[in-house]
C-alpha positions in Angstrom: 200.0 101.5 96.9 197.1 102.0 94.5 196.8 105.3 92.7 193.4 107.0 92.1 193.8 106.5 88.3 194.4 102.8 88.8 191.3 102.4 91.0 189.1 104.3 88.6 190.4 102.2 85.7 189.6 98.9 87.5 186.1 100.1 88.3 185.5 101.3 84.8 186.5 97.9 83.4 184.4 96.0 86.0 181.2 94.5 84.7 179.0 96.0 87.4 175.3 96.4 86.5 174.1 100.0 86.3 171.1 100.5 88.5 168.6 103.1 87.2 168.8 105.0 90.5 172.6 105.3 90.2 172.8 106.3 86.5 173.0 110.1 86.4 171.4 110.2 83.0 168.4 108.0 83.8 167.8 109.4 87.3 166.2 112.7 86.1 164.0 110.9 83.7 162.8 108.5 86.4 162.3 111.3 88.9 160.3 113.3 86.3 158.1 110.4 85.5 157.4 110.0 89.3 156.7 113.7 89.7 154.4 113.6 86.7 152.3 111.0 88.3 151.9 113.2 91.4 150.4 116.1 89.4 146.8 115.3 90.3 147.8 115.4 94.0 149.5 118.8 93.5 146.4 120.2 91.9 144.3 118.9 94.8 146.7 120.6 97.3 146.4 123.9 95.3 142.6 123.6 95.3 142.4 122.8 99.0 144.7 125.7 100.0 143.0 128.3 97.8 139.5 127.1 98.7 140.1 127.0 102.4 141.5 130.5 102.4 138.7 131.9 100.3 136.0 130.2 102.5 137.7 131.7 105.5 137.6 135.2 104.0 134.1 134.9 102.7 132.4 133.3 105.7 132.3 136.4 107.8 131.0 138.4 104.9 128.2 136.0 104.0 127.1 135.2 107.6 126.7 138.5 109.4 129.0 141.0 107.8 127.5 141.6 104.4 126.1 145.1 105.1 129.6 146.1 106.4 131.2 144.6 103.3 128.7 146.6 101.1 129.7 149.8 103.0 133.4 149.0 102.6 133.1 148.3 98.9 131.2 151.6 98.5 133.9 153.5 100.3 136.4 152.1 97.8 134.6 153.9 95.0 132.9 150.8 93.6 129.2 150.2 93.4 127.9 148.6 96.6 126.2 145.8 94.8 129.6 144.4 93.8 130.0 143.3 97.4 127.5 140.5 96.9 129.5 139.2 94.0 132.7 139.5 96.0 131.3 137.6 99.0 129.9 134.9 96.6 133.2 134.6 94.8 135.0 134.1 98.1 132.6 131.8 99.9 130.9 129.9 97.1 133.9 130.0 94.9 136.1 128.6 97.6 133.6 125.7 98.2 133.5 125.0 94.4 137.3 125.0 94.1 137.7 122.6 97.0 135.1 120.3 95.5 136.6 120.6 92.1 133.3 121.5 90.6 133.2 124.3 87.9 136.8 124.9 89.0 137.9 127.1 86.1 134.8 129.4 86.5 135.2 129.6 90.3 139.0 130.3 90.0 138.3 133.0 87.5 135.8 134.7 89.9 138.4 134.4 92.7 141.1 135.8 90.4 139.0 138.9 89.5 138.0 139.4 93.1 141.5 139.3 94.4 142.8 141.4 91.6 140.3 144.1 92.5 141.4 143.7 96.2 145.0 144.3 95.2 144.1 147.3 93.0 141.8 149.0 95.5 143.1 148.0 98.9 146.6 146.5 98.9 148.6 148.3 96.1 149.3 151.5 98.1 151.0 149.4 100.8 153.5 147.9 98.4 154.5 144.3 97.9 156.0 143.6 101.4 154.5 146.4 103.5 152.0 145.9 106.2 148.7 144.8 104.5 150.7 144.6 101.2 149.7 142.7 98.2 152.1 139.7 98.5 149.4 137.4 100.0 146.6 138.4 97.6 149.0 138.1 94.7 149.9 134.5 95.7 146.1 133.7 95.7 145.8 135.3 92.2 148.7 133.1 91.0 147.1 129.9 92.4 143.7 130.9 90.8 145.5 131.6 87.5 147.1 128.1 87.5 143.8 126.4 88.2 142.1 128.3 85.4 144.7 126.9 82.9 145.3 123.4 84.5 141.8 122.7 85.7 140.9 120.7 88.8 142.6 117.5 87.8 141.3 114.0 88.0 140.8 114.1 91.8 137.7 116.4 91.6 134.0 116.3 91.0 134.6 117.7 87.5 136.8 114.7 86.7 134.2 112.2 88.1 131.5 114.0 86.2 133.5 114.0 83.0 134.4 110.3 83.3 130.8 109.3 84.0 129.5 111.3 81.0 132.1 109.7 78.7 131.1 106.2 80.0 127.5 107.1 79.2 128.4 108.0 75.7 130.3 104.8 75.2 127.3 102.7 76.4 125.0 104.2 73.9 
């Protein structure tokens, strides 16, 4: 009968090739390189989610509910004219974020808009209470990430940037 030690010794002396997927020291490095190549896709997903949610929130304000939104903003103790910027940040900002055009500026407008919403509307309900600030806070976090990481290469900003750099090379 073979003991566990003897089996382990035979396998350790065997000249078996180490596959990169089986080596525990190489596996994390290979996985990290693979995940690194997927970062543009992750930025696209973040942009699509944030943009779709913001367009959904801004659509009703821009098309038909702007006077109600002005009244609501005024009732919060803010100047009513800020409602126009709020609606634009949500609707136009959402479209710009999805397209990846002026992403950092649009994400900053969304971040400010949602921060004010947390401060004036959701804070009193707590993080997890009904109408709490957990959802707006997650939108703020996505906008914050897009401000610092940008739109990524799968965006109109990236196409525009590469076309302008090609134009500079041709001159």
